[in-house]
N, C-alpha and C positions, 0 to 999 in steps of 0.2 A: 636587377640580375646583373653579374660580371662578364662583361663582353672580352673574355679572354683572346689572346693571340691565336689560340687553336680553334675556338669559334670564327674567329675572322677568316680563316683558312678555309673551315667548311663550308663558309659562306660564298667564299670565291669559288668554291667546286659545285656546290649547291644549287647556285642560281642558273649558271648555265646548263647544269644538267636537268634542273626542273624545268626549263624552257626546251631542252631537246624532248624531255619526255612528254611535254604538251604538244610538240609539232608531231612527234610520233604518232600519238594519240588521236589528233585531228587526222591525220595521214590515214591511219587505219580506219577511222570512221567514214573518210569518204571512198576508201576503197570498198568497204562495206557495203554503204550506200549504193554507190555503181553497182557493184555485185547484184544487189536487190533489184536494181531496176532492168539489169540486162537479164536477169531472170524471169522478170514480169514480162520483157519484151519476147523472150524466146517462148515462154508461155503462150502469149498472143500469138506469136506466127503458127505456133503449133496447133492452136485452136482452128486458125484459117486452114492450115494445110489439110486437117483432119475433116473439116466442113468441107472444103472441096473435093477432097477423095470422098466422102460421103454424098456429094451431089451427083458423082458419075455413078455410082456403084448401083443405084436402081436401074438405070439403063442397061449396064452390062448384065443384071441380074435376069431383067425382062428377056433379053435378046436370046440370053443362053437357054432360059426356060422355051421362049417360042422355037428355036432351033432343036431342042431338043423333044418338043411335042412334033414337030414336022419332021424329024429325021429320026428318033430315038438313038443318036450318037450318044455314047457315053461322055465322050470329050466335053460335050454340051452340059452335060449332067456334072461333070466335075466343075467346070467354068462356073455353074450356078451354084455349087456348093462352097468354091472359093470367095464367089462375091457375097454371098450370104453370111460365111464367118467373118470375113472382112467387116461387112456392115455392123454386124453384132459387135464386134471388136472396137470399131470406132465409137459407135453410141458409148460402150461402157468407158472408154478413154474420156470422151467428152462428159459424162456424168461425172468421173472422178476430178475432171480439171475445172469443172462449175462448180464445186461445192460451195466456195466461199461468195460466190455472185447468185444471189437468190433469183433474178429477172431472168439471166442465163441458164440457170438450173430448171426453171419453169419450163422454157422454150424446148430444151432438151430432152425433157421429160416427155413432152408433148410428141416430140419427133421418136421417141422411143416407145410411145404407145401406138403413134400410127404405124412404125416400122415392125413392131410385133405383131401388130394384127393383120398386115399385110403378108407377113413372112409364115404365119401361121395359115393364112389363106392358100398360099402357094404352097405350102408344105402339104396341106390336107389334098390339093390337085393333084400333086406329084403322087401321092400315095397311093390316090383313087385311079390314076393312070396304071398304075403298077398292076391293078387288080381288074379294072374294067377299062378297055380301050373302045369301046364305042362312043361315037360322036366325040371324040376328044377334041377336034378342034372348035366344036360349037361351045363346049365347056370351056374351053381354055378363053373363047373369044367373051364370053361372058363374065370370066374372072377378070380380064383386062380393062373390060368395062367398069367393073367394081372398083379396080384398084387404081386406074389410071387419074381420075379425079383425085384420090388422095394423095396419089404421087406428084400431080401438079402444086397441091397447097404446099405438101414438104418440101418440093423444089424451091417456091416461091419462099417458103420460110426460111430456108437453109440460104437462100442467094441474100434475103435481107440482113441476116445475121451475119454473112460472111462480109457483107457492104459494112455493116456496123464495126465489126472489128477490124478492118482494114482502114477506116476512117479514123479509129482510136488509133492504132499503130503509127498512122500518118502525123496525127499530133503529137508523138512525142520526139524531142529532139535527138540529136546524135548523142549517144552517152559515153562513148569512147572520147570524143572531143570535150565534152564538158569536163569529165573526169580529169583528163591531162590539164585543162586549163586551170583548173582547181588546184591539182597538186603543182604545178611551176608556180601559181601565186603563194601558195603556202610555203615553197621552200625558199622563194624570193625574201618573204616577210620573216621567216625564221631566220635566215642568214643574217638579214638586216638587224633585227632584234638581238641575236648572240653578239654581233661585233658590237653594237652599241653598250649592251650591259659590261660584256667584257672590257671595254675601253673604260666605261664609269669604274668598274671595281678596279682595275688596274690605279686609275688616278685618286681613288679615295684610299687604296691602300698604301699608294705612295706618300700621300699626304699624312697619313695617320700614323705609319710605322716606319717608314724609311728616314723621316725627318727626326722620330725621337732614337733611332738608333742612330743616328750621327750625334745627338746630344749625348747619349750614354758614352760614345767613342771619346769625345770631348771631355767627359767627366773623367774617364779612364787617365786620359793625358794630364789633366789638372791633377788629379790624385798624385799620380807618379811625380808631379814637379811641387807638391805639397801646397797647391793653390787653392783657393776656394772654389766649390763646384758650384756649377750652373744650377738655377732652381730646379725642384723636381717636375717631372713630366707629369701631364695631365693623362688622365685615362684610367681605365679599369681590367687592361690585358696585363699580360706578363711582362711586357716592356716596362710599363709603369710600376709593376711589381718588382721587377729588376734594377729599375731606377732609385725605387725606396729603398731596397735591400742594399743597394750600392752607397745611397746616402748614410743609411745606418753603419755599413762597413767603414765608411770614413768617418764616421763620428766616434765609433769603437775605437778604429786606430787612432784617432787625435787623442782620445781618453787612454789610451793603452799607452801612448806615446807621452803623455803627463805623466800617467803613473811610473813609467818607466822611468823618467826625469826624477821625480819624486823619490823613487826607490834609490836611485843611484845618489841622490843628492843627500837624502835621509839614512841611507844604510850606515849600519854599525860597523860593517867590514868597510875596508878600502877595495873599490871596485877601480881598476884602471887599465890601459892598453900600452903595449910596450912594442916598438919596432923590433926588427931580427936583431939589432945590437943590443937590447935589453933597455933603450932609452924610453921615458915616459913619453907616451903621445898625449893622454888624456889620464886624469886623475880626479877622482869624487873628493867631495869635501870632507868624507871621513878621514882623510889623511891628516888632516889638523889636530883632531880629537887622537888617532890611535898612534900616528908616529911624531906628533907636536910639529909637524911641518906643513906649512900652507901650499894647497894644490898647484897654485902659479910657480912656486919656488920649486917644484920636482919636475916641470916640464923639461925635456932636454937632459935631464941627468940620469946616468946610469943606474939601474935600481940596487946592482950588486955594492954600491956606495954605501947602501943603508945596513949591509949585512956585516955581521961581524968578520974581523980581518981573516980568521982561521977557516971560515966557510965560503969568502967570495970566490974562490976558484972553482969549488964543487959547484956554485950557486950558478956561475956563467956557464959551466959545462952541461947543467941540466937545461938551463934556459934554451941553450944553443941546439940540443937534442931535440927539443919540442919544435922548433923551427919547421914547418912545413910536414909535421907530423899530425895525422889525423885523430891521433887519440889524445882523449884528456888526461892530464897528468895532476895527482897530489904529491905535495913534499913539504916537509918542515924545515923552516930557517930560524936562525936567530939573529934579531936584529938590533942594530946599537942606536939608541934613541939619544937625541941632543942632551938631555939631561944626564946621561951618562948610565942610566938604566938598561938592562936588555930584555927583550920581547919575544916571546914564542910566538911564531907565524906559521900559521897552514896555508899554504898556497894552491889555489885550482887554477890551473892555465890550461887554455884551449888555442890551439894556432888556427887564426881565419884565413884562409886564401884569398878568400873575396876582397877583405880589408888589409890582407899582407901586415898583420899585426899578430900580436900574443893578447888575449883577453884574461886578466887575471882577476882574481878575488882573493883579498889577503885578509885572513880571520885570525884575531888575536886569540889564542890558547894559551896565554901566560895561566889564566886562573885555572884553565882546565887540567895544566900540568901540575900546579899546585895541588889541586884536588885529587889529582891520580896520584900523586905521592903520600897525599894524607890517607887516602883508600887504602894504599900500599900498607902503611903504618899502620892502618885500622885492622887489617886483615891479618897482619902478623900478630896484634895484640889479641886480636880473635882467636887467632890459632892458639897463642901461648895459653889465653885463657882455657879453651877447649882441652888443650893438652894437659893442662894442670888441673882441670875440675875432678872432685871428688866422685864423680858418678861417672858410669859407663853411657858414652852415646852410640848409638850404631844406627845406621842409614841402611835401608834394604828396600827392595821393590815388592810389587804385591804378591810375587811368588815365593816371599821369605828370603830370597838371595841376598846376602851382605853385600854391599858395595863399600862402606866405611866404615870405619871404628875410631875411638880415639884411645890415647895410650892407657888410661884406665880401664879398658873392656881388655886389653891383653894381659894385664896386671892382676884384674879381677878372675880371669877365665886361665891364669897362669900359662900364657903363650910366650915363646921366645920373642917372636916378631908379631907386630899387626896384620901382615898381608896373609899370615896363617889362617884369620878368620874370612878374609875376602874370599868371595865365591862359594863359601859355605852356605848351608841353610840354616834360618834361624832357629828352626825346631831341633836341630842338633844340639844345641846349648840349655836345652832343660827337659824334664822328665814328664812323661804325660800318659795316663791310661787310654789316649784316643788311638784308635786302630791304624792311622796312617798320618801322614805329614800334612795333607791338606786338611784335615779336620782338627788337626793340632794347632794350625794357622789360624784357622776360623775361629777356633776356641778362642785363641790369643787375641785376635782382632776383636771379638765380641767382649771380652771381659777387662781388656786393657785399653780399649779405646776412649780417651779422655779421662782416665781415672787409673791410678795405681792398683796392681793385680800382683799377688805374691806367687810366686812359681819357686819350684827346686831345680836351681840350676846345676849344671854339672860342668867341672872344670876339665883342663887336658887330661890330668892323672885321673880321672874318674870320680874323684872325690865331689861330694853335693855340698849345696850351700844354700840358704833361702835367700831369693833376692824377687825386690819389688819392679813389676814392669808396667811403663805408660808409653803409649803409641799414639802418636797423634801425625796427621798429615804434614807432608814437608814439600816445599818447592811450587806452593798455589795448586789450583784446581788443574786436573789433568795429567799432573806430572807422574803420577802413579807411583811413588816414592813416599816411605814412611821413616820417620823418626823414632827410636826406641830410646828411653832413657831407663837405664837399669841400676840398681840400688843395692848393693849389698846389706841385709838387715840383720846380719849374725849378731852385732853387739846388739842391735834392739831386741832380739828374742832372748839375750842374755839378760838385759834391763827388765824384760818382761818377767823373765823368770825370777831374778831376784823381788821385783815388785810382788808377784804372788805369793814369794816365800814371805815377804814382808808382810802381808795382809793375813798370810795363816798364820803369823806371830802375833799381830795384832789382835785377829780373830780369837786363838786360843790363850796366849800369854798377857794379855791387856783386858780384854772385854771380860773374861771369865772373872778373874779377881776383882774388876769393877763390880761385877754384877753381885759377887758375895758380900763385897763392902757395903754395896746399898742395901743388899737384904739385912745386914748386921746392923745399918744405922736405922733402917724401917723399925726393926724389932725393939732397937734403945728408944726411937719416938713414941712407941705405943706402950713403952712400960715392961715389955716382955723380959728385959735384963734389970729389971729394978728401977726405980724412981731417980730421974734425975732433976739437978737443980734447974732453974730456969735459965740460967746463964748456960748450962751444959745443953739444954734442950735447945737454945738457938744455934748452938755449934753444930749440934748435932744436925739440926734443920738445914744449916749451910751447907755442911758435908753432904748431906743426901741429895741437894739439889744438884751440887758440882759433881757428883758421881752419876747422877742421871743425865746431867748435860755432856759429861764424856762418853758415857754409855750412848746416846745420841749421836753424837760426833763419830763415835766409831761404827755405828750401825750406818750412818748415812755415808761413810767413806765405804764401806764394805758394798753396800747396795749401789753405789756409783759404779764402782769397778766391777761388780756384776752386771751391770746394764751394760756398761762400755764393752764387756768381753762376751754378752751375749749369754752368761750363765744364769740369768734370773728367768726362772720356769712361771709360764703363765697359762692359766686355763681360760681359752676364750669360748664363750657362747653367748647367745643372743638372751639378755637379760633387762628386766624392767629398771628405768632409771631413777624411778622415785624410791625405792629402798635404799638404794645405794646413797642416795642425798640423806634421806633419813639417819643411816648409820654413820654419816659422817659429820651431821650436824651433833647428833647425840654423842661422838668422840671429843667434839671440843665446846659441848655446853659449858664444863665447869671452867675451859679456859674463857669463856666469852664471859662469863658471870665475874670470874675475877678480873677481868678488865672493864666490867660494866657496859659492854656490847651485845647487841641482839643480833640473831640471823634468823632472816626471813625468807623462806622459799615457799611456792604453789606446787598443789598437786599437779603431776603430769603424767600423761600414757606415753612417753617417748620409752624406746627400748633402743639399747646400744648392744652391738657385738664386742664383749670385753671380758676382761678378768676383773670380777668386782671388788675382790681385795685389793688389786693395786690400783683401781678408780678412787676405792675409798683413801688409801694413800696419798693419792695425788690431792684430792678435795680436803683432805686433813691438813696437809702443807699449805695448801693455798688460803683454806680459811684460817689456819693459825695465822699467817702473814696479814690479812687484812684486818682479822681481832688486834693482832699485836701493834699495827699501826694506824689503827683508828682512835678518834679521840672519845672519850668518855660520854655513853649516852646515845652514841652513834648506831646506826645499823648497818649491817653487811646484808647485802641482797642477792640471793642465789635466782638467776633466771635461766630456763632452757628455751632455746629457738630450735625448734623441729626444721629440719631442711631436707633435701631431695635425697641425698645419699648419706649425708653427714648430719648430726645432732651437736648443737652448739651448747656448751654451758658457760654460763657468764656468772663471775662472782664480782661484785662491785663493793668499795669501800668509801667511806668519805674521810680517807686519811689526808696527807701532806702532799699526794702526788708524787710523780718521779720525774727526774728532768731530762729532757729530750736526749742529752748526751750520756745518760745512763742506761736509758732503754736497752740498746744493742747487747750490753753487757750482762744483762739480768741473768740470762740462762748460762753463764760460764762459771768455772768452777770459784768459791770463795770468792764471789762477786757480791757486794752489798751496795745500796744505794749511798751511805755515809760511812765513814771510816769507824765512826761511833755506835753504829748501830749492833756490830758484833758484842758490845760489853752492854750497851744499855737496853738492847731489845733482845739479844740472846740469838742463837742460830749459828750455824756451821757454815752458811753460803754453798751448801749443797742441795739445799731443798728442791729449789728451781732446777737444777739439774739433774735430779733424778726425776721430777715432774716430767719435764722435756723427754728423757728418754724412755718413761715409760708409755708416756702419749704416741711418741713414733713407733714404737713396737706394736702398737694397737693403729699402725696405719694412719694415725690423726694427726694434728696438728696444734701447736699451742702458742699464745701471744698476749701482748698485754696493751692496754689503749690506757693514756693516761695523759692528764693536762695538771699542770702543778700548780698546787693550791686547792685542786677541785677533785682530789681523789683520784682512784684508779679501777681498772677492769681487767682483771686476769681471765683470759678464756681459753677454753678448748674444745677440739670438736672429734667425735668418734662416730666409726661407722654403726649406722641404723638398721643395717640388714645382715643376713646371713652370709656374710662375705668369707666361704672358705677360702677362697682364692687367695684373699687378703691375708688368712692367716698361715697358707701356705707360703706366701712371699716372706712374711714375717719370719716362719722358720727357717727359711733358706738364709735369710740375712743374719739370723741369730747363729746359724752354724757357720756361716762365712764368718763372722766375728768369734767364735768359739775358737777355730784353728785354721792355719792356713792351708789352702789347697795344693796338694802334689800335683803338679802337671807332667 
């Protein structure tokens, strides 16, 4: 257990206190013992007194009775009654006082019986005397003759009992004297013990505490002088703890001093002290690096001599104003280095009244100045770029209040000044069927966050134009600001209109004549227009194939545009997949036979939520590509992999494979693996684009896995459940592509 200083103090208090408690306890015990002895002695004396009283009462009672018999005087009768009651009372008292003494109780009970019998006889005589007064003296004489022997025996008994009690009383010492002697002895012993214990405790406390306090005071003086401390004190109290903490504090101070010295000596900044005249008192080694001057060469020099001439006067005035000032100050100066270069220095200066010196930190901010200049130039370039951007930029808060716009916004909305838009509401810049501005804003945040959303914007002259809006957070989390990018898409709409007109021309003015040409060539091939020569037959066949290829190119182009515009209608139902596979394989059977390639597939119970005709179109395209690029005699496999929400269809060929660099571009328009594929293998480069668009409108996905030289596997996934929600989402997607939403 740790014997702390507080416990030592408790011990100094508790030991004398315990001794006093013991003394008082013994004293109380002695007093109680004396009281008990006093009570016993008082009770003994009371017994003797009562017995002596009882010794005389029979004689008094007999004399009163004799006088009453002789004179019939009522006074004698009253005296008889008094003596009789007193005797009865004394007997009862003696019975009570001798309850704890068996031998004495037995004697008193014997007296009680004799006295009770004698009193009864006398009472009977006195009662008889009241009714029959004949020969009273004779009868009384007979009564006395009967009672006197008993009285004599009782008197002897009482006398012997009294003698016994007096002997016992004489044997007891004087209790008061004995008690007084014991108390005096106890007080003398207690005082001696207290004095001895207090002296011992004082000596012990001084030897164990005062000496160590002296060591602690010496250590305080040694620490102030920077000398080595005395060894730590032994013990387990607060003084030893304080001494231990003191040694630790000294170690920490030495370590801090070493660190401070190391920091000053290794600091990148120059740390120095100046007197009131601005002369160097101490300088850190960093001056050799920062100012190209050794510290010892600076001692005694005025700091203003390092400053450029035009700033020396103001530098001196600044230092002078800081002398005796309690405030820390920071300011910049331009220093002249020995090599002719100039240096920007940020000074941090504080006056020390205790040291009567200025403590200074000189920080080289030349690089920061250069960076600030570069930042200003960069900000100017950024501002120039923003001002000349071809899109509108608008900064607004969560409530839709416009805070900043670029010149293109002013131009786009035909405002005379950019500040005309500041403070206005974003929702005032476009049309919407929403009932209030809050809902308009929520709708815009929902649809334009992270992606472009088309709205109908309103200029200052109330004219309307289509615009795309993209909203993104600005200024980091918690800033509450949003950046909007607004693009005028009027020209794009014109281009779309021209493209649609072109597609209409292609559809009606190109596909229809090609279809008629192909029909005529087929009629010529079968001899419907007369027999042709073999050379003519070959030319007609080539022409028919070319017309068919052109028609396929036009159809693919029209399908791709319809899919992109969302104008290709689809009928979604939950359909069995196996009939779709059968129809697709049957459609490419002749093409597979022509290339000597077989197509294999297994029976499957899978169902897909799809437009069967469009999935057949996808399968025919993928199977045609697989057959086209497969070597003769090889096999194309169709596998169906059931899934939880999606079933996967995989088409694997044994062709040349696809280089990894071409995989990502396969589903782009007019992209093929090799440049020669268009002429050698045929195709338009739109088939996979159409497949991807169809699968995505089914809420599915499509991809390819390939290893060069080991064939390829094209796969797509379709929903395998009644996904009415998927169909609804697909319909909304088609609608959004079909026409821009007017907000």
